[in-house]
PDB file of the backbone (N, CA, C, O) and the ligand in Angstrom, with CONECT records:
HET     ZN  A 101       1
ATOM      1  N   MET A   1       3.385-217.054 -68.084  1.00  0.00           N
ATOM      2  CA  MET A   1       2.481-215.891 -68.121  1.00  0.00           C
ATOM      3  C   MET A   1       1.133-216.271 -68.739  1.00  0.00           C
ATOM      4  O   MET A   1       0.077-215.862 -68.255  1.00  0.00           O
ATOM      5  N   ARG A   2       1.188-217.053 -69.806  1.00  0.00           N
ATOM      6  CA  ARG A   2      -0.041-217.469 -70.465  1.00  0.00           C
ATOM      7  C   ARG A   2      -0.896-218.309 -69.519  1.00  0.00           C
ATOM      8  O   ARG A   2      -2.119-218.174 -69.468  1.00  0.00           O
ATOM      9  N   THR A   3      -0.227-219.169 -68.782  1.00  0.00           N
ATOM     10  CA  THR A   3      -0.932-220.041 -67.842  1.00  0.00           C
ATOM     11  C   THR A   3      -1.676-219.213 -66.802  1.00  0.00           C
ATOM     12  O   THR A   3      -2.791-219.552 -66.405  1.00  0.00           O
ATOM     13  N   LEU A   4      -1.060-218.147 -66.374  1.00  0.00           N
ATOM     14  CA  LEU A   4      -1.665-217.281 -65.363  1.00  0.00           C
ATOM     15  C   LEU A   4      -2.968-216.677 -65.882  1.00  0.00           C
ATOM     16  O   LEU A   4      -3.973-216.643 -65.171  1.00  0.00           O
ATOM     17  N   ILE A   5      -2.942-216.196 -67.142  1.00  0.00           N
ATOM     18  CA  ILE A   5      -4.150-215.616 -67.739  1.00  0.00           C
ATOM     19  C   ILE A   5      -5.240-216.679 -67.856  1.00  0.00           C
ATOM     20  O   ILE A   5      -6.416-216.419 -67.600  1.00  0.00           O
ATOM     21  N   PHE A   6      -4.820-217.881 -68.248  1.00  0.00           N
ATOM     22  CA  PHE A   6      -5.774-218.986 -68.384  1.00  0.00           C
ATOM     23  C   PHE A   6      -6.438-219.302 -67.042  1.00  0.00           C
ATOM     24  O   PHE A   6      -7.647-219.515 -66.957  1.00  0.00           O
ATOM     25  N   ILE A   7      -5.606-219.326 -65.999  1.00  0.00           N
ATOM     26  CA  ILE A   7      -6.141-219.622 -64.662  1.00  0.00           C
ATOM     27  C   ILE A   7      -7.118-218.533 -64.233  1.00  0.00           C
ATOM     28  O   ILE A   7      -8.169-218.813 -63.655  1.00  0.00           O
ATOM     29  N   LEU A   8      -6.751-217.282 -64.527  1.00  0.00           N
ATOM     30  CA  LEU A   8      -7.613-216.155 -64.163  1.00  0.00           C
ATOM     31  C   LEU A   8      -8.965-216.260 -64.879  1.00  0.00           C
ATOM     32  O   LEU A   8     -10.018-216.076 -64.270  1.00  0.00           O
ATOM     33  N   LEU A   9      -8.914-216.556 -66.173  1.00  0.00           N
ATOM     34  CA  LEU A   9     -10.150-216.703 -66.951  1.00  0.00           C
ATOM     35  C   LEU A   9     -10.993-217.847 -66.406  1.00  0.00           C
ATOM     36  O   LEU A   9     -12.211-217.735 -66.267  1.00  0.00           O
ATOM     37  N   PHE A  10     -10.318-218.944 -66.104  1.00  0.00           N
ATOM     38  CA  PHE A  10     -11.011-220.106 -65.570  1.00  0.00           C
ATOM     39  C   PHE A  10     -11.700-219.759 -64.257  1.00  0.00           C
ATOM     40  O   PHE A  10     -12.837-220.157 -64.008  1.00  0.00           O
ATOM     41  N   TYR A  11     -10.985-219.007 -63.422  1.00  0.00           N
ATOM     42  CA  TYR A  11     -11.516-218.618 -62.120  1.00  0.00           C
ATOM     43  C   TYR A  11     -12.744-217.719 -62.268  1.00  0.00           C
ATOM     44  O   TYR A  11     -13.736-217.877 -61.556  1.00  0.00           O
ATOM     45  N   LEU A  12     -12.657-216.770 -63.209  1.00  0.00           N
ATOM     46  CA  LEU A  12     -13.784-215.858 -63.418  1.00  0.00           C
ATOM     47  C   LEU A  12     -15.009-216.620 -63.940  1.00  0.00           C
ATOM     48  O   LEU A  12     -16.137-216.370 -63.515  1.00  0.00           O
ATOM     49  N   THR A  13     -14.768-217.544 -64.861  1.00  0.00           N
ATOM     50  CA  THR A  13     -15.861-218.361 -65.383  1.00  0.00           C
ATOM     51  C   THR A  13     -16.481-219.180 -64.260  1.00  0.00           C
ATOM     52  O   THR A  13     -17.702-219.278 -64.140  1.00  0.00           O
ATOM     53  N   TYR A  14     -15.622-219.758 -63.449  1.00  0.00           N
ATOM     54  CA  TYR A  14     -16.092-220.572 -62.330  1.00  0.00           C
ATOM     55  C   TYR A  14     -16.976-219.747 -61.393  1.00  0.00           C
ATOM     56  O   TYR A  14     -18.030-220.201 -60.949  1.00  0.00           O
ATOM     57  N   ARG A  15     -16.520-218.522 -61.104  1.00  0.00           N
ATOM     58  CA  ARG A  15     -17.301-217.661 -60.209  1.00  0.00           C
ATOM     59  C   ARG A  15     -18.648-217.296 -60.813  1.00  0.00           C
ATOM     60  O   ARG A  15     -19.667-217.278 -60.122  1.00  0.00           O
ATOM     61  N   ALA A  16     -18.641-217.005 -62.120  1.00  0.00           N
ATOM     62  CA  ALA A  16     -19.890-216.640 -62.807  1.00  0.00           C
ATOM     63  C   ALA A  16     -20.878-217.793 -62.767  1.00  0.00           C
ATOM     64  O   ALA A  16     -22.059-217.606 -62.476  1.00  0.00           O
ATOM     65  N   VAL A  17     -20.377-218.991 -63.064  1.00  0.00           N
ATOM     66  CA  VAL A  17     -21.250-220.176 -63.055  1.00  0.00           C
ATOM     67  C   VAL A  17     -21.767-220.431 -61.648  1.00  0.00           C
ATOM     68  O   VAL A  17     -22.937-220.765 -61.458  1.00  0.00           O
ATOM     69  N   LYS A  18     -20.892-220.274 -60.667  1.00  0.00           N
ATOM     70  CA  LYS A  18     -21.267-220.547 -59.282  1.00  0.00           C
ATOM     71  C   LYS A  18     -22.373-219.591 -58.818  1.00  0.00           C
ATOM     72  O   LYS A  18     -23.341-220.017 -58.187  1.00  0.00           O
ATOM     73  N   SER A  19     -22.225-218.309 -59.130  1.00  0.00           N
ATOM     74  CA  SER A  19     -23.238-217.352 -58.694  1.00  0.00           C
ATOM     75  C   SER A  19     -24.552-217.578 -59.443  1.00  0.00           C
ATOM     76  O   SER A  19     -25.638-217.357 -58.909  1.00  0.00           O
ATOM     77  N   TRP A  20     -24.420-218.025 -60.700  1.00  0.00           N
ATOM     78  CA  TRP A  20     -25.638-218.323 -61.469  1.00  0.00           C
ATOM     79  C   TRP A  20     -26.399-219.476 -60.824  1.00  0.00           C
ATOM     80  O   TRP A  20     -27.623-219.428 -60.699  1.00  0.00           O
ATOM     81  N   ILE A  21     -25.663-220.520 -60.412  1.00  0.00           N
ATOM     82  CA  ILE A  21     -26.292-221.672 -59.760  1.00  0.00           C
ATOM     83  C   ILE A  21     -26.921-221.243 -58.437  1.00  0.00           C
ATOM     84  O   ILE A  21     -28.038-221.645 -58.110  1.00  0.00           O
ATOM     85  N   LEU A  22     -26.197-220.427 -57.686  1.00  0.00           N
ATOM     86  CA  LEU A  22     -26.713-219.967 -56.395  1.00  0.00           C
ATOM     87  C   LEU A  22     -27.990-219.160 -56.585  1.00  0.00           C
ATOM     88  O   LEU A  22     -28.927-219.293 -55.797  1.00  0.00           O
ATOM     89  N   ASN A  23     -28.040-218.323 -57.624  1.00  0.00           N
ATOM     90  CA  ASN A  23     -29.242-217.532 -57.897  1.00  0.00           C
ATOM     91  C   ASN A  23     -30.427-218.440 -58.184  1.00  0.00           C
ATOM     92  O   ASN A  23     -31.520-218.232 -57.656  1.00  0.00           O
ATOM     93  N   ASN A  24     -30.203-219.458 -59.032  1.00  0.00           N
ATOM     94  CA  ASN A  24     -31.284-220.381 -59.352  1.00  0.00           C
ATOM     95  C   ASN A  24     -31.785-221.093 -58.107  1.00  0.00           C
ATOM     96  O   ASN A  24     -32.985-221.311 -57.942  1.00  0.00           O
ATOM     97  N   PHE A  25     -30.856-221.449 -57.239  1.00  0.00           N
ATOM     98  CA  PHE A  25     -31.218-222.143 -56.014  1.00  0.00           C
ATOM     99  C   PHE A  25     -32.088-221.271 -55.127  1.00  0.00           C
ATOM    100  O   PHE A  25     -33.101-221.732 -54.599  1.00  0.00           O
ATOM    101  N   SER A  26     -31.698-220.008 -54.960  1.00  0.00           N
ATOM    102  CA  SER A  26     -32.441-219.148 -54.039  1.00  0.00           C
ATOM    103  C   SER A  26     -33.835-218.874 -54.580  1.00  0.00           C
ATOM    104  O   SER A  26     -34.768-218.672 -53.802  1.00  0.00           O
ATOM    105  N   ILE A  27     -33.996-218.865 -55.924  1.00  0.00           N
ATOM    106  CA  ILE A  27     -35.329-218.672 -56.495  1.00  0.00           C
ATOM    107  C   ILE A  27     -36.210-219.864 -56.112  1.00  0.00           C
ATOM    108  O   ILE A  27     -37.373-219.696 -55.744  1.00  0.00           O
ATOM    109  N   GLU A  28     -35.638-221.078 -56.205  1.00  0.00           N
ATOM    110  CA  GLU A  28     -36.411-222.257 -55.844  1.00  0.00           C
ATOM    111  C   GLU A  28     -36.781-222.248 -54.364  1.00  0.00           C
ATOM    112  O   GLU A  28     -37.897-222.607 -53.988  1.00  0.00           O
ATOM    113  N   LYS A  29     -35.835-221.837 -53.538  1.00  0.00           N
ATOM    114  CA  LYS A  29     -36.083-221.843 -52.098  1.00  0.00           C
ATOM    115  C   LYS A  29     -37.146-220.824 -51.717  1.00  0.00           C
ATOM    116  O   LYS A  29     -37.858-221.012 -50.731  1.00  0.00           O
ATOM    117  N   ASN A  30     -37.262-219.744 -52.489  1.00  0.00           N
ATOM    118  CA  ASN A  30     -38.244-218.719 -52.174  1.00  0.00           C
ATOM    119  C   ASN A  30     -39.670-219.154 -52.498  1.00  0.00           C
ATOM    120  O   ASN A  30     -40.621-218.444 -52.171  1.00  0.00           O
ATOM    121  N   GLY A  31     -39.827-220.296 -53.127  1.00  0.00           N
ATOM    122  CA  GLY A  31     -41.140-220.795 -53.542  1.00  0.00           C
ATOM    123  C   GLY A  31     -42.222-220.588 -52.510  1.00  0.00           C
ATOM    124  O   GLY A  31     -42.874-219.543 -52.499  1.00  0.00           O
ATOM    125  N   SER A  32     -42.428-221.573 -51.630  1.00  0.00           N
ATOM    126  CA  SER A  32     -43.418-221.375 -50.580  1.00  0.00           C
ATOM    127  C   SER A  32     -43.060-222.245 -49.381  1.00  0.00           C
ATOM    128  O   SER A  32     -43.941-222.823 -48.745  1.00  0.00           O
ATOM    129  N   GLY A  33     -41.798-222.337 -49.078  1.00  0.00           N
ATOM    130  CA  GLY A  33     -41.353-223.053 -47.898  1.00  0.00           C
ATOM    131  C   GLY A  33     -41.574-224.544 -47.947  1.00  0.00           C
ATOM    132  O   GLY A  33     -41.779-225.176 -46.910  1.00  0.00           O
ATOM    133  N   LYS A  34     -41.537-225.126 -49.150  1.00  0.00           N
ATOM    134  CA  LYS A  34     -41.697-226.568 -49.239  1.00  0.00           C
ATOM    135  C   LYS A  34     -40.403-227.262 -48.837  1.00  0.00           C
ATOM    136  O   LYS A  34     -39.320-226.702 -49.005  1.00  0.00           O
ATOM    137  N   PRO A  35     -40.507-228.474 -48.307  1.00  0.00           N
ATOM    138  CA  PRO A  35     -39.279-229.188 -47.933  1.00  0.00           C
ATOM    139  C   PRO A  35     -38.415-229.459 -49.156  1.00  0.00           C
ATOM    140  O   PRO A  35     -38.937-229.717 -50.240  1.00  0.00           O
ATOM    141  N   PRO A  36     -37.080-229.401 -48.987  1.00  0.00           N
ATOM    142  CA  PRO A  36     -36.196-229.643 -50.128  1.00  0.00           C
ATOM    143  C   PRO A  36     -36.308-231.068 -50.623  1.00  0.00           C
ATOM    144  O   PRO A  36     -36.630-231.973 -49.854  1.00  0.00           O
ATOM    145  N   GLY A  37     -36.044-231.272 -51.895  1.00  0.00           N
ATOM    146  CA  GLY A  37     -36.113-232.601 -52.471  1.00  0.00           C
ATOM    147  C   GLY A  37     -37.465-232.900 -53.069  1.00  0.00           C
ATOM    148  O   GLY A  37     -37.610-233.842 -53.850  1.00  0.00           O
ATOM    149  N   GLN A  38     -38.467-232.100 -52.707  1.00  0.00           N
ATOM    150  CA  GLN A  38     -39.786-232.320 -53.278  1.00  0.00           C
ATOM    151  C   GLN A  38     -39.849-231.690 -54.664  1.00  0.00           C
ATOM    152  O   GLN A  38     -39.371-230.573 -54.863  1.00  0.00           O
ATOM    153  N   ILE A  39     -40.431-232.395 -55.609  1.00  0.00           N
ATOM    154  CA  ILE A  39     -40.532-231.860 -56.967  1.00  0.00           C
ATOM    155  C   ILE A  39     -41.618-230.789 -56.979  1.00  0.00           C
ATOM    156  O   ILE A  39     -42.753-231.016 -56.559  1.00  0.00           O
ATOM    157  N   ASP A  40     -41.232-229.617 -57.474  1.00  0.00           N
ATOM    158  CA  ASP A  40     -42.134-228.473 -57.397  1.00  0.00           C
ATOM    159  C   ASP A  40     -42.939-228.242 -58.668  1.00  0.00           C
ATOM    160  O   ASP A  40     -44.055-227.725 -58.619  1.00  0.00           O
ATOM    161  N   ASP A  41     -42.372-228.626 -59.802  1.00  0.00           N
ATOM    162  CA  ASP A  41     -43.002-228.202 -61.044  1.00  0.00           C
ATOM    163  C   ASP A  41     -43.853-229.286 -61.685  1.00  0.00           C
ATOM    164  O   ASP A  41     -43.790-229.497 -62.896  1.00  0.00           O
ATOM    165  N   ILE A  42     -44.647-229.973 -60.872  1.00  0.00           N
ATOM    166  CA  ILE A  42     -45.606-230.927 -61.412  1.00  0.00           C
ATOM    167  C   ILE A  42     -46.770-230.123 -62.015  1.00  0.00           C
ATOM    168  O   ILE A  42     -47.202-229.114 -61.458  1.00  0.00           O
ATOM    169  N   MET A  43     -47.258-230.596 -63.154  1.00  0.00           N
ATOM    170  CA  MET A  43     -48.422-229.939 -63.740  1.00  0.00           C
ATOM    171  C   MET A  43     -49.678-230.503 -63.083  1.00  0.00           C
ATOM    172  O   MET A  43     -49.870-231.718 -63.024  1.00  0.00           O
ATOM    173  N   VAL A  44     -50.517-229.618 -62.599  1.00  0.00           N
ATOM    174  CA  VAL A  44     -51.776-230.057 -62.004  1.00  0.00           C
ATOM    175  C   VAL A  44     -52.928-229.382 -62.738  1.00  0.00           C
ATOM    176  O   VAL A  44     -52.748-228.386 -63.439  1.00  0.00           O
ATOM    177  N   LYS A  45     -54.117-229.953 -62.556  1.00  0.00           N
ATOM    178  CA  LYS A  45     -55.286-229.440 -63.269  1.00  0.00           C
ATOM    179  C   LYS A  45     -56.175-228.687 -62.294  1.00  0.00           C
ATOM    180  O   LYS A  45     -56.514-229.174 -61.216  1.00  0.00           O
ATOM    181  N   ASP A  46     -56.534-227.502 -62.706  1.00  0.00           N
ATOM    182  CA  ASP A  46     -57.482-226.705 -61.941  1.00  0.00           C
ATOM    183  C   ASP A  46     -58.846-227.388 -62.042  1.00  0.00           C
ATOM    184  O   ASP A  46     -59.386-227.516 -63.141  1.00  0.00           O
ATOM    185  N   PRO A  47     -59.424-227.838 -60.895  1.00  0.00           N
ATOM    186  CA  PRO A  47     -60.693-228.566 -60.971  1.00  0.00           C
ATOM    187  C   PRO A  47     -61.861-227.670 -61.378  1.00  0.00           C
ATOM    188  O   PRO A  47     -62.927-228.170 -61.736  1.00  0.00           O
ATOM    189  N   TYR A  48     -61.672-226.368 -61.328  1.00  0.00           N
ATOM    190  CA  TYR A  48     -62.779-225.478 -61.703  1.00  0.00           C
ATOM    191  C   TYR A  48     -62.751-225.135 -63.186  1.00  0.00           C
ATOM    192  O   TYR A  48     -63.727-225.379 -63.897  1.00  0.00           O
ATOM    193  N   CYS A  49     -61.631-224.567 -63.665  1.00  0.00           N
ATOM    194  CA  CYS A  49     -61.586-224.143 -65.068  1.00  0.00           C
ATOM    195  C   CYS A  49     -60.873-225.158 -65.951  1.00  0.00           C
ATOM    196  O   CYS A  49     -60.774-224.961 -67.162  1.00  0.00           O
ATOM    197  N   GLU A  50     -60.366-226.262 -65.348  1.00  0.00           N
ATOM    198  CA  GLU A  50     -59.749-227.368 -66.079  1.00  0.00           C
ATOM    199  C   GLU A  50     -58.533-226.950 -66.906  1.00  0.00           C
ATOM    200  O   GLU A  50     -58.309-227.458 -68.005  1.00  0.00           O
ATOM    201  N   VAL A  51     -57.771-226.033 -66.369  1.00  0.00           N
ATOM    202  CA  VAL A  51     -56.538-225.583 -67.016  1.00  0.00           C
ATOM    203  C   VAL A  51     -55.363-226.234 -66.288  1.00  0.00           C
ATOM    204  O   VAL A  51     -55.383-226.362 -65.064  1.00  0.00           O
ATOM    205  N   TYR A  52     -54.350-226.640 -67.034  1.00  0.00           N
ATOM    206  CA  TYR A  52     -53.150-227.205 -66.430  1.00  0.00           C
ATOM    207  C   TYR A  52     -52.137-226.103 -66.156  1.00  0.00           C
ATOM    208  O   TYR A  52     -51.953-225.197 -66.969  1.00  0.00           O
ATOM    209  N   PHE A  53     -51.480-226.189 -64.997  1.00  0.00           N
ATOM    210  CA  PHE A  53     -50.493-225.170 -64.616  1.00  0.00           C
ATOM    211  C   PHE A  53     -49.520-225.795 -63.638  1.00  0.00           C
ATOM    212  O   PHE A  53     -49.841-226.812 -63.023  1.00  0.00           O
ATOM    213  N   PRO A  54     -48.317-225.205 -63.472  1.00  0.00           N
ATOM    214  CA  PRO A  54     -47.354-225.751 -62.505  1.00  0.00           C
ATOM    215  C   PRO A  54     -47.903-225.660 -61.088  1.00  0.00           C
ATOM    216  O   PRO A  54     -48.410-224.624 -60.658  1.00  0.00           O
ATOM    217  N   LYS A  55     -47.784-226.783 -60.372  1.00  0.00           N
ATOM    218  CA  LYS A  55     -48.347-226.896 -59.028  1.00  0.00           C
ATOM    219  C   LYS A  55     -47.871-225.779 -58.098  1.00  0.00           C
ATOM    220  O   LYS A  55     -48.636-225.270 -57.279  1.00  0.00           O
ATOM    221  N   ARG A  56     -46.572-225.402 -58.240  1.00  0.00           N
ATOM    222  CA  ARG A  56     -46.015-224.409 -57.329  1.00  0.00           C
ATOM    223  C   ARG A  56     -46.633-223.037 -57.521  1.00  0.00           C
ATOM    224  O   ARG A  56     -46.548-222.193 -56.629  1.00  0.00           O
ATOM    225  N   ASN A  57     -47.262-222.794 -58.685  1.00  0.00           N
ATOM    226  CA  ASN A  57     -47.902-221.499 -58.915  1.00  0.00           C
ATOM    227  C   ASN A  57     -49.364-221.506 -58.481  1.00  0.00           C
ATOM    228  O   ASN A  57     -50.040-220.478 -58.524  1.00  0.00           O
ATOM    229  N   GLY A  58     -49.840-222.667 -58.067  1.00  0.00           N
ATOM    230  CA  GLY A  58     -51.258-222.808 -57.793  1.00  0.00           C
ATOM    231  C   GLY A  58     -51.669-222.303 -56.419  1.00  0.00           C
ATOM    232  O   GLY A  58     -50.837-222.074 -55.541  1.00  0.00           O
ATOM    233  N   VAL A  59     -52.968-222.137 -56.260  1.00  0.00           N
ATOM    234  CA  VAL A  59     -53.548-221.768 -54.970  1.00  0.00           C
ATOM    235  C   VAL A  59     -54.052-223.057 -54.329  1.00  0.00           C
ATOM    236  O   VAL A  59     -54.911-223.742 -54.885  1.00  0.00           O
ATOM    237  N   HIS A  60     -53.514-223.379 -53.164  1.00  0.00           N
ATOM    238  CA  HIS A  60     -53.829-224.656 -52.532  1.00  0.00           C
ATOM    239  C   HIS A  60     -55.112-224.568 -51.724  1.00  0.00           C
ATOM    240  O   HIS A  60     -55.406-223.556 -51.087  1.00  0.00           O
ATOM    241  N   LEU A  61     -55.863-225.655 -51.770  1.00  0.00           N
ATOM    242  CA  LEU A  61     -57.073-225.758 -50.958  1.00  0.00           C
ATOM    243  C   LEU A  61     -57.211-227.195 -50.498  1.00  0.00           C
ATOM    244  O   LEU A  61     -57.097-228.128 -51.293  1.00  0.00           O
ATOM    245  N   ARG A  62     -57.460-227.368 -49.196  1.00  0.00           N
ATOM    246  CA  ARG A  62     -57.688-228.710 -48.672  1.00  0.00           C
ATOM    247  C   ARG A  62     -59.159-228.814 -48.306  1.00  0.00           C
ATOM    248  O   ARG A  62     -59.648-228.113 -47.421  1.00  0.00           O
ATOM    249  N   ILE A  63     -59.848-229.696 -49.001  1.00  0.00           N
ATOM    250  CA  ILE A  63     -61.286-229.836 -48.763  1.00  0.00           C
ATOM    251  C   ILE A  63     -61.636-231.314 -48.727  1.00  0.00           C
ATOM    252  O   ILE A  63     -61.268-232.067 -49.629  1.00  0.00           O
ATOM    253  N   ASN A  64     -62.352-231.734 -47.678  1.00  0.00           N
ATOM    254  CA  ASN A  64     -62.738-233.140 -47.476  1.00  0.00           C
ATOM    255  C   ASN A  64     -61.532-234.088 -47.567  1.00  0.00           C
ATOM    256  O   ASN A  64     -61.628-235.173 -48.141  1.00  0.00           O
ATOM    257  N   GLY A  65     -60.411-233.670 -46.999  1.00  0.00           N
ATOM    258  CA  GLY A  65     -59.213-234.499 -47.007  1.00  0.00           C
ATOM    259  C   GLY A  65     -58.535-234.588 -48.359  1.00  0.00           C
ATOM    260  O   GLY A  65     -57.640-235.412 -48.545  1.00  0.00           O
ATOM    261  N   GLN A  66     -58.938-233.765 -49.296  1.00  0.00           N
ATOM    262  CA  GLN A  66     -58.374-233.784 -50.652  1.00  0.00           C
ATOM    263  C   GLN A  66     -57.586-232.501 -50.882  1.00  0.00           C
ATOM    264  O   GLN A  66     -58.023-231.411 -50.512  1.00  0.00           O
ATOM    265  N   ASP A  67     -56.422-232.649 -51.497  1.00  0.00           N
ATOM    266  CA  ASP A  67     -55.619-231.476 -51.833  1.00  0.00           C
ATOM    267  C   ASP A  67     -55.953-231.012 -53.239  1.00  0.00           C
ATOM    268  O   ASP A  67     -55.798-231.759 -54.205  1.00  0.00           O
ATOM    269  N   LEU A  68     -56.409-229.782 -53.345  1.00  0.00           N
ATOM    270  CA  LEU A  68     -56.746-229.237 -54.658  1.00  0.00           C
ATOM    271  C   LEU A  68     -55.888-228.016 -54.927  1.00  0.00           C
ATOM    272  O   LEU A  68     -55.505-227.289 -54.011  1.00  0.00           O
ATOM    273  N   TYR A  69     -55.597-227.805 -56.197  1.00  0.00           N
ATOM    274  CA  TYR A  69     -54.798-226.641 -56.597  1.00  0.00           C
ATOM    275  C   TYR A  69     -55.526-225.893 -57.699  1.00  0.00           C
ATOM    276  O   TYR A  69     -55.984-226.479 -58.681  1.00  0.00           O
ATOM    277  N   PHE A  70     -55.621-224.597 -57.514  1.00  0.00           N
ATOM    278  CA  PHE A  70     -56.313-223.758 -58.489  1.00  0.00           C
ATOM    279  C   PHE A  70     -55.336-222.795 -59.142  1.00  0.00           C
ATOM    280  O   PHE A  70     -54.327-222.413 -58.549  1.00  0.00           O
ATOM    281  N   CYS A  71     -55.655-222.405 -60.384  1.00  0.00           N
ATOM    282  CA  CYS A  71     -54.762-221.515 -61.119  1.00  0.00           C
ATOM    283  C   CYS A  71     -54.805-220.115 -60.526  1.00  0.00           C
ATOM    284  O   CYS A  71     -53.862-219.344 -60.703  1.00  0.00           O
ATOM    285  N   SER A  72     -55.874-219.775 -59.829  1.00  0.00           N
ATOM    286  CA  SER A  72     -55.976-218.447 -59.218  1.00  0.00           C
ATOM    287  C   SER A  72     -56.926-218.528 -58.042  1.00  0.00           C
ATOM    288  O   SER A  72     -57.707-219.472 -57.924  1.00  0.00           O
ATOM    289  N   SER A  73     -56.855-217.524 -57.165  1.00  0.00           N
ATOM    290  CA  SER A  73     -57.747-217.527 -56.008  1.00  0.00           C
ATOM    291  C   SER A  73     -59.195-217.300 -56.439  1.00  0.00           C
ATOM    292  O   SER A  73     -60.127-217.681 -55.730  1.00  0.00           O
ATOM    293  N   GLU A  74     -59.378-216.683 -57.596  1.00  0.00           N
ATOM    294  CA  GLU A  74     -60.721-216.516 -58.146  1.00  0.00           C
ATOM    295  C   GLU A  74     -61.381-217.871 -58.373  1.00  0.00           C
ATOM    296  O   GLU A  74     -62.517-218.102 -57.961  1.00  0.00           O
ATOM    297  N   CYS A  75     -60.635-218.772 -59.044  1.00  0.00           N
ATOM    298  CA  CYS A  75     -61.154-220.110 -59.315  1.00  0.00           C
ATOM    299  C   CYS A  75     -61.438-220.850 -58.014  1.00  0.00           C
ATOM    300  O   CYS A  75     -62.426-221.577 -57.908  1.00  0.00           O
ATOM    301  N   LYS A  76     -60.573-220.662 -57.034  1.00  0.00           N
ATOM    302  CA  LYS A  76     -60.749-221.314 -55.743  1.00  0.00           C
ATOM    303  C   LYS A  76     -62.056-220.859 -55.097  1.00  0.00           C
ATOM    304  O   LYS A  76     -62.819-221.673 -54.577  1.00  0.00           O
ATOM    305  N   GLU A  77     -62.301-219.566 -55.138  1.00  0.00           N
ATOM    306  CA  GLU A  77     -63.516-219.043 -54.523  1.00  0.00           C
ATOM    307  C   GLU A  77     -64.761-219.524 -55.257  1.00  0.00           C
ATOM    308  O   GLU A  77     -65.768-219.864 -54.634  1.00  0.00           O
ATOM    309  N   LYS A  78     -64.684-219.548 -56.594  1.00  0.00           N
ATOM    310  CA  LYS A  78     -65.829-220.017 -57.378  1.00  0.00           C
ATOM    311  C   LYS A  78     -66.098-221.491 -57.115  1.00  0.00           C
ATOM    312  O   LYS A  78     -67.248-221.919 -57.020  1.00  0.00           O
ATOM    313  N   TYR A  79     -65.004-222.271 -56.997  1.00  0.00           N
ATOM    314  CA  TYR A  79     -65.148-223.690 -56.724  1.00  0.00           C
ATOM    315  C   TYR A  79     -65.768-223.887 -55.338  1.00  0.00           C
ATOM    316  O   TYR A  79     -66.647-224.729 -55.153  1.00  0.00           O
ATOM    317  N   LEU A  80     -65.302-223.105 -54.378  1.00  0.00           N
ATOM    318  CA  LEU A  80     -65.822-223.208 -53.013  1.00  0.00           C
ATOM    319  C   LEU A  80     -67.306-222.839 -52.969  1.00  0.00           C
ATOM    320  O   LEU A  80     -68.084-223.443 -52.230  1.00  0.00           O
ATOM    321  N   ALA A  81     -67.681-221.859 -53.756  1.00  0.00           N
ATOM    322  CA  ALA A  81     -69.085-221.431 -53.790  1.00  0.00           C
ATOM    323  C   ALA A  81     -69.969-222.573 -54.272  1.00  0.00           C
ATOM    324  O   ALA A  81     -71.124-222.696 -53.863  1.00  0.00           O
ATOM    325  N   GLU A  82     -69.407-223.414 -55.155  1.00  0.00           N
ATOM    326  CA  GLU A  82     -70.208-224.521 -55.696  1.00  0.00           C
ATOM    327  C   GLU A  82     -70.110-225.781 -54.834  1.00  0.00           C
ATOM    328  O   GLU A  82     -71.084-226.520 -54.686  1.00  0.00           O
ATOM    329  N   HIS A  83     -68.920-226.018 -54.265  1.00  0.00           N
ATOM    330  CA  HIS A  83     -68.692-227.296 -53.568  1.00  0.00           C
ATOM    331  C   HIS A  83     -68.477-227.165 -52.074  1.00  0.00           C
ATOM    332  O   HIS A  83     -68.567-228.156 -51.350  1.00  0.00           O
ATOM    333  N   GLY A  84     -68.199-225.982 -51.606  1.00  0.00           N
ATOM    334  CA  GLY A  84     -67.871-225.810 -50.197  1.00  0.00           C
ATOM    335  C   GLY A  84     -69.052-226.085 -49.297  1.00  0.00           C
ATOM    336  O   GLY A  84     -70.158-225.596 -49.531  1.00  0.00           O
ATOM    337  N   LYS A  85     -68.810-226.872 -48.264  1.00  0.00           N
ATOM    338  CA  LYS A  85     -69.902-227.199 -47.345  1.00  0.00           C
ATOM    339  C   LYS A  85     -69.558-226.842 -45.911  1.00  0.00           C
ATOM    340  O   LYS A  85     -70.319-227.140 -44.990  1.00  0.00           O
ATOM    341  N   SER A  86     -68.408-226.200 -45.718  1.00  0.00           N
ATOM    342  CA  SER A  86     -67.984-225.836 -44.370  1.00  0.00           C
ATOM    343  C   SER A  86     -68.403-224.403 -44.101  1.00  0.00           C
ATOM    344  O   SER A  86     -68.148-223.879 -43.017  1.00  0.00           O
TER     345      SER A  86
HETATM  346 ZN    ZN A 101     -58.672-221.699 -62.922  1.00  0.00          ZN2+
END
């Protein structure tokens, strides 16, 4: 009887851990459609306000073949106003 309770507890713990892992996974997948296996949380520097922030939270801009990431679309627009030539 004791073994049965132990197995039940183990099973419930297993399910809780499993759903927790699945939740974390789906949050990562919801990012911005990046291919799996790519590291998402690299710190990058906003070239306009020079603040460091996680790359996945940044606003991407491709200019002159260079990939730039901004902390906000405001910074992106201000940077474009100064450097944009297109
Ligand atoms: Zn910024």
